[in-house]
Rosetta silent file (secondary structure, phi, psi, omega in degrees, C-alpha in Angstrom):
SEQUENCE: MKRSFLYALLLLFPVFALAQQEWTPEKTDRFVNDYSQILTQEQHDALEQRLVAFNDSTSNQIVVVITPTLYGDEIKAVGQRIGQSWGIGQKDLNNGLLIIIKTKTSEEPDGDVAICTGYGMEGAFPDVFCGKIIDDKMIPSLIEGDYYAAIDKALDYVRTHPGYHIPPYLQDSHYK
SCORE:     score description
SCORE:     0.000 S_00000001
   1 L     0.000  -46.548  179.911   -0.002   -0.004    0.003 S_00000001
   2 H   -63.099  -38.948 -178.456    2.764    2.437    0.935 S_00000001
   3 H   -64.450  -43.210  179.737    4.647    1.568   -2.232 S_00000001
   4 H   -66.939  -34.474  176.239    1.641    2.292   -4.506 S_00000001
   5 H   -65.146  -42.205  178.722    1.065    5.599   -2.720 S_00000001
   6 H   -64.369  -41.132  177.612    4.690    6.569   -3.302 S_00000001
   7 H   -62.933  -42.230  178.393    4.450    5.638   -6.986 S_00000001
   8 H   -62.084  -42.577  179.092    1.284    7.720   -7.328 S_00000001
   9 H   -63.061  -42.511  179.290    2.984   10.628   -5.600 S_00000001
  10 H   -66.215  -34.495  177.626    5.994   10.378   -7.886 S_00000001
  11 H   -69.251  -34.052 -178.480    3.735   10.320  -10.935 S_00000001
  12 H   -84.390  -18.747 -177.565    1.891   13.438   -9.773 S_00000001
  13 H   -53.938  -46.336  178.529    5.001   15.366   -8.754 S_00000001
  14 H   -60.260  -34.505  178.172    5.715   16.699  -12.281 S_00000001
  15 H   -64.760  -45.366  178.425    2.106   17.931  -12.484 S_00000001
  16 H   -64.397  -41.659  179.916    2.477   19.798   -9.181 S_00000001
  17 H   -63.043  -42.312  179.313    5.853   21.190  -10.211 S_00000001
  18 H   -65.091  -38.358 -178.900    4.456   22.419  -13.529 S_00000001
  19 H   -66.936  -26.140 -177.809    1.494   24.058  -11.810 S_00000001
  20 H   -84.565  -15.487 -179.447    3.872   25.986   -9.540 S_00000001
  21 L   -73.705  139.699  176.228    5.936   27.486  -12.366 S_00000001
  22 L   -95.697  117.175 -176.829    5.068   31.026  -13.337 S_00000001
  23 L   -81.997  129.859  170.779    4.863   31.248  -17.111 S_00000001
  24 L  -140.316  123.008  179.172    6.292   34.239  -18.884 S_00000001
  25 L   -64.808  154.010  179.226    6.970   34.062  -22.620 S_00000001
  26 L   -65.761  140.955 -178.316   10.481   34.823  -23.749 S_00000001
  27 L   -61.842  140.876  175.359   11.068   38.483  -24.596 S_00000001
  28 L  -123.726  172.597  175.536   10.890   39.459  -28.249 S_00000001
  29 L   -99.827   13.480 -179.995   11.664   42.661  -30.121 S_00000001
  30 L   -98.343  156.063  175.214    8.140   42.752  -31.592 S_00000001
  31 L   -90.259  -25.890  178.591    5.178   44.804  -30.430 S_00000001
  32 E  -114.092  121.185 -177.580    2.643   42.150  -31.529 S_00000001
  33 E  -126.096   98.383 -173.712    3.216   38.640  -30.176 S_00000001
  34 E  -103.993   85.573  179.384    0.569   36.196  -31.390 S_00000001
  35 L   -74.548  -16.478  177.246    1.330   32.840  -29.770 S_00000001
  36 L   -86.092  -13.248 -176.754   -2.177   31.639  -30.683 S_00000001
  37 L    53.218   46.513 -178.041   -1.571   32.384  -34.364 S_00000001
  38 L   -93.996  -23.250  179.925   -5.072   33.848  -34.551 S_00000001
  39 L   -87.781  146.872  171.796   -4.197   36.942  -36.611 S_00000001
  40 L   -73.336  165.066  178.459   -3.598   36.805  -40.338 S_00000001
  41 H   -61.175  -38.651  179.556   -0.169   37.973  -41.499 S_00000001
  42 H   -64.433  -42.546  178.725   -1.772   41.167  -42.861 S_00000001
  43 H   -65.196  -44.710  178.542   -3.481   41.881  -39.531 S_00000001
  44 H   -57.986  -47.760 -178.381   -0.279   41.162  -37.601 S_00000001
  45 H   -64.859  -40.234  179.751    1.737   43.458  -39.871 S_00000001
  46 H   -63.780  -44.140  178.754   -0.854   46.266  -39.692 S_00000001
  47 H   -67.471  -40.736  179.195   -0.886   46.178  -35.884 S_00000001
  48 H   -60.456  -45.995  178.590    2.901   45.944  -35.712 S_00000001
  49 H   -61.800  -40.666  179.998    3.279   48.998  -37.964 S_00000001
  50 H   -63.971  -43.142 -178.409    0.738   50.897  -35.921 S_00000001
  51 H   -72.547  -31.985  173.224    2.501   50.107  -32.641 S_00000001
  52 H   -63.313  -42.912  177.904    5.898   50.998  -34.079 S_00000001
  53 H   -63.059  -41.511  175.716    4.395   54.360  -35.078 S_00000001
  54 H   -58.559  -47.578 -178.327    2.973   54.817  -31.546 S_00000001
  55 H   -61.160  -41.002 -177.437    6.378   54.039  -30.095 S_00000001
  56 H   -75.147  -26.269 -174.826    8.149   56.452  -32.435 S_00000001
  57 H   -96.501  -12.722  178.911    5.669   59.333  -31.963 S_00000001
  58 L  -134.748  173.604  173.846    5.316   59.248  -28.155 S_00000001
  59 L   -87.292   -7.759 -177.447    7.440   58.218  -25.231 S_00000001
  60 L   -86.158  155.867 -178.890    4.862   55.541  -24.364 S_00000001
  61 E  -132.697  133.804  178.280    5.048   51.940  -25.577 S_00000001
  62 E  -118.035  134.251  177.754    2.201   49.474  -26.245 S_00000001
  63 E  -128.181  143.368  177.854    2.707   45.734  -26.636 S_00000001
  64 E  -116.561  132.138  173.526    0.105   43.077  -27.538 S_00000001
  65 E  -126.388  126.958  175.676    0.365   39.436  -26.439 S_00000001
  66 E  -119.343  123.172 -174.014   -2.121   36.812  -27.610 S_00000001
  67 E  -133.783  146.050  178.084   -1.752   33.416  -25.983 S_00000001
  68 L   -81.823  -11.949 -177.890   -3.699   30.131  -26.036 S_00000001
  69 L  -151.765  154.508  173.312   -2.952   29.423  -22.364 S_00000001
  70 L  -113.686    6.347 -179.372   -2.021   31.086  -19.109 S_00000001
  71 L    52.934   41.543  175.212   -0.814   27.793  -17.608 S_00000001
  72 L    81.313    2.166 -177.936   -3.331   28.070  -14.799 S_00000001
  73 L   -95.519  168.144  175.773   -2.328   31.571  -13.739 S_00000001
  74 L   -79.017  143.444 -175.018   -4.401   34.758  -13.592 S_00000001
  75 H   -62.630  -38.367 -179.449   -4.206   36.950  -16.676 S_00000001
  76 H   -67.316  -36.546  177.982   -3.236   40.103  -14.749 S_00000001
  77 H   -65.115  -44.253  178.039   -0.396   38.235  -13.006 S_00000001
  78 H   -63.599  -43.917  179.800    0.944   36.996  -16.335 S_00000001
  79 H   -59.923  -43.578  179.415    0.542   40.486  -17.802 S_00000001
  80 H   -65.767  -39.303  177.814    2.446   42.124  -14.955 S_00000001
  81 H   -64.675  -40.854  178.330    5.280   39.575  -15.261 S_00000001
  82 H   -63.041  -48.222 -179.782    5.502   40.184  -19.012 S_00000001
  83 H   -56.660  -43.541 -178.306    5.545   43.947  -18.512 S_00000001
  84 H   -74.609  -46.266 -175.909    8.284   43.750  -15.918 S_00000001
  85 H   -74.095  -30.078  177.627   10.472   41.062  -17.465 S_00000001
  86 H   -84.287  -17.754 -177.827   10.218   42.461  -20.995 S_00000001
  87 L    68.940   45.429 -179.925   10.726   46.047  -19.837 S_00000001
  88 L   -68.033  131.199 -175.664    7.745   47.452  -21.727 S_00000001
  89 L    89.823  178.539  179.140    8.027   51.245  -21.828 S_00000001
  90 L   -80.942  134.689 -173.269   11.029   53.310  -20.884 S_00000001
  91 L   -54.117  -45.622 -176.700   12.830   51.956  -17.863 S_00000001
  92 L   -78.907  -14.177 -178.773   12.992   55.227  -15.951 S_00000001
  93 L  -108.393  -17.691 -177.800    9.393   56.206  -16.801 S_00000001
  94 L    49.311   47.397 -173.277    7.566   52.827  -16.556 S_00000001
  95 L  -106.849   43.483  177.589    5.309   54.050  -19.345 S_00000001
  96 E  -100.860  154.836  177.036    4.356   50.752  -20.957 S_00000001
  97 E  -136.222  127.513 -178.581    0.924   49.390  -21.665 S_00000001
  98 E  -115.500  128.321  170.241    0.278   45.696  -22.372 S_00000001
  99 E  -103.972  116.255 -179.439   -2.856   44.287  -23.969 S_00000001
 100 E  -118.470  129.754 -179.119   -2.937   40.560  -23.204 S_00000001
 101 E  -124.481  128.066  172.600   -5.560   38.223  -24.648 S_00000001
 102 E  -100.412  115.115 -177.193   -6.030   34.572  -23.747 S_00000001
 103 L   -76.648  159.957  173.309   -7.810   32.928  -26.681 S_00000001
 104 L   -80.730  137.764  176.482  -10.443   30.241  -26.393 S_00000001
 105 L  -134.909  168.702  178.245   -9.234   26.756  -27.278 S_00000001
 106 L   -65.464  -32.727  178.670  -10.768   23.279  -27.173 S_00000001
 107 L   -78.435  -34.223 -179.617   -8.563   22.490  -24.148 S_00000001
 108 L  -130.803   87.540 -171.303   -9.251   25.834  -22.425 S_00000001
 109 L   -72.072   -8.995 -179.882  -12.656   27.099  -23.601 S_00000001
 110 L   -94.652  128.014  174.175  -12.639   30.298  -21.554 S_00000001
 111 L   -92.378  168.457  179.203  -11.058   33.391  -23.035 S_00000001
 112 E  -158.572  159.932  179.643   -9.804   36.371  -21.068 S_00000001
 113 E  -151.264  145.512  176.911   -8.367   39.819  -21.695 S_00000001
 114 E  -149.151  153.646  171.377   -6.530   42.406  -19.615 S_00000001
 115 E  -119.508  118.842 -177.758   -4.801   45.738  -20.052 S_00000001
 116 E  -112.494  134.516 -178.435   -1.802   46.104  -17.766 S_00000001
 117 E  -117.005  151.265  169.757   -0.025   49.416  -17.311 S_00000001
 118 L   -73.045  162.662 -178.510    3.356   50.438  -15.980 S_00000001
 119 H   -56.999  -32.899 -179.728    3.364   52.687  -12.930 S_00000001
 120 H   -71.810  -12.809  179.872    4.002   55.694  -15.150 S_00000001
 121 H  -104.883   -9.054 -174.202    0.763   55.066  -17.085 S_00000001
 122 L   -63.550  -30.675  178.268   -1.536   54.379  -14.140 S_00000001
 123 L   -64.637  -40.828  179.934   -2.510   58.028  -13.747 S_00000001
 124 L   -82.792  -30.606 -176.001   -3.801   58.213  -17.319 S_00000001
 125 L  -130.647   71.000  177.315   -5.061   54.632  -17.496 S_00000001
 126 L   -66.875  164.281 -177.214   -6.304   53.454  -14.085 S_00000001
 127 H   -53.990  -39.247 -178.297   -7.718   49.920  -13.828 S_00000001
 128 H   -64.982  -37.451  178.651  -11.307   51.140  -14.005 S_00000001
 129 H   -70.640  -40.219  176.428  -10.617   52.949  -17.278 S_00000001
 130 H   -62.458  -38.911  176.103   -8.820   49.903  -18.723 S_00000001
 131 H   -61.335  -36.883  178.106  -11.863   47.827  -17.721 S_00000001
 132 H   -67.247  -40.852  176.605  -14.076   50.233  -19.639 S_00000001
 133 H   -59.905  -45.482  179.958  -11.904   49.875  -22.755 S_00000001
 134 H   -62.525  -51.711 -175.608  -12.179   46.091  -22.454 S_00000001
 135 H   -65.559  -44.939 -173.808  -15.941   46.054  -21.815 S_00000001
 136 H   -86.277  -34.664 -172.049  -16.952   48.711  -24.345 S_00000001
 137 H  -105.638  -32.719 -172.579  -14.382   48.351  -27.121 S_00000001
 138 H  -100.491  -46.103 -173.345  -12.955   44.829  -27.006 S_00000001
 139 H   -56.914  -44.814  179.244  -15.511   42.342  -25.660 S_00000001
 140 H   -55.800  -41.919  178.302  -18.110   42.847  -28.441 S_00000001
 141 H   -71.885  -37.508  179.556  -15.502   41.987  -31.090 S_00000001
 142 H   -65.729  -36.497  176.892  -14.012   39.158  -29.049 S_00000001
 143 H   -59.895  -36.109  178.948  -17.458   37.581  -28.660 S_00000001
 144 L   -81.833   -2.885 -179.307  -17.645   37.532  -32.461 S_00000001
 145 L    80.276   14.833 -178.997  -14.170   36.000  -32.636 S_00000001
 146 L   -99.832   84.120 -176.516  -12.669   39.082  -34.268 S_00000001
 147 H   -66.124  -38.148 -179.733   -9.442   39.507  -32.307 S_00000001
 148 H   -61.033  -49.058 -179.442   -8.002   41.999  -34.761 S_00000001
 149 H   -61.430  -38.641  178.988  -11.001   44.334  -34.432 S_00000001
 150 H   -60.731  -45.346  179.110  -10.876   44.081  -30.642 S_00000001
 151 H   -68.373  -43.669 -178.999   -7.234   45.140  -30.569 S_00000001
 152 H   -59.812  -45.179  179.565   -7.726   47.793  -33.235 S_00000001
 153 H   -66.117  -38.821  178.188  -10.653   49.398  -31.341 S_00000001
 154 H   -64.430  -42.400  179.152   -8.709   49.348  -28.086 S_00000001
 155 H   -65.183  -39.001  175.882   -5.750   51.029  -29.779 S_00000001
 156 H   -57.568  -45.386 -176.631   -8.039   53.660  -31.305 S_00000001
 157 H   -68.639  -44.306  179.293   -9.409   54.460  -27.877 S_00000001
 158 H   -62.465  -45.878 -176.286   -6.026   54.488  -26.147 S_00000001
 159 H   -64.254  -32.629 -178.491   -4.466   56.641  -28.862 S_00000001
 160 H   -92.160   -5.650  178.732   -7.212   59.271  -28.734 S_00000001
 161 L   -70.988  128.558 -177.210   -7.359   59.394  -24.919 S_00000001
 162 H   -55.137  -35.373 -178.517   -5.934   62.726  -23.757 S_00000001
 163 H   -65.032  -20.701  179.816   -3.891   61.052  -21.022 S_00000001
 164 H   -66.829  -27.490 -175.561   -1.945   59.109  -23.609 S_00000001
 165 H   -96.316   -5.165  177.701   -0.292   62.339  -24.768 S_00000001
 166 L   -74.126  133.362  177.021    0.560   63.684  -21.323 S_00000001
 167 L   -55.411  139.589 -175.386    4.294   63.321  -20.619 S_00000001
 168 H   -53.865  -35.611 -178.194    4.742   60.373  -18.247 S_00000001
 169 H   -69.763  -14.489  176.720    6.278   62.489  -15.477 S_00000001
 170 H  -101.266   -0.933 -176.742    3.033   64.525  -15.383 S_00000001
 171 L   -78.555  -17.720  177.359    0.675   61.516  -15.403 S_00000001
 172 L   -67.520  134.775 -176.040    0.961   60.978  -11.653 S_00000001
 173 H   -60.474  -20.347  178.857   -2.104   62.480   -9.977 S_00000001
 174 H   -61.755  -30.133 -176.643    0.261   64.377   -7.619 S_00000001
 175 H   -92.539   -8.052 -176.547    1.180   66.685  -10.527 S_00000001
 176 L   -84.182    0.000    0.000   -2.359   67.282  -11.857 S_00000001
């Protein structure tokens, strides 16, 4: 009996070890990272060009990650790890914004989406405002399975938001 319990425990150990690992994709030099391969090449290229233009025209940086799994973790936790480990935004300003989408798959039928900001962007894009972008601009398109439109509408809204153009050092509510 003890021996069979030990064998069962040894068989389950890799599962427990895997569940404890915090997944963060390897850093890339791209602004659009589609691990689900849900975007067409044209859509990917259009978003990449748009985000390069955002990066070049402001001091702020936006990155998109689309993934088929979160490996059992919460989307905001994965998003924060990506933002920190990839160094999204300028290091001294923490002015990055990450749009992370977990796609629906046959193995993981629930999708999810989050917008994570660096500390330098929180004044312009607090969590409640990011939630509004998700609910009003992204979810309707995501329900229809149109990931490109969801991202495109979110970028339209972010880009036209007055806070996006405020220099990061003035985005802290202390300076307003």
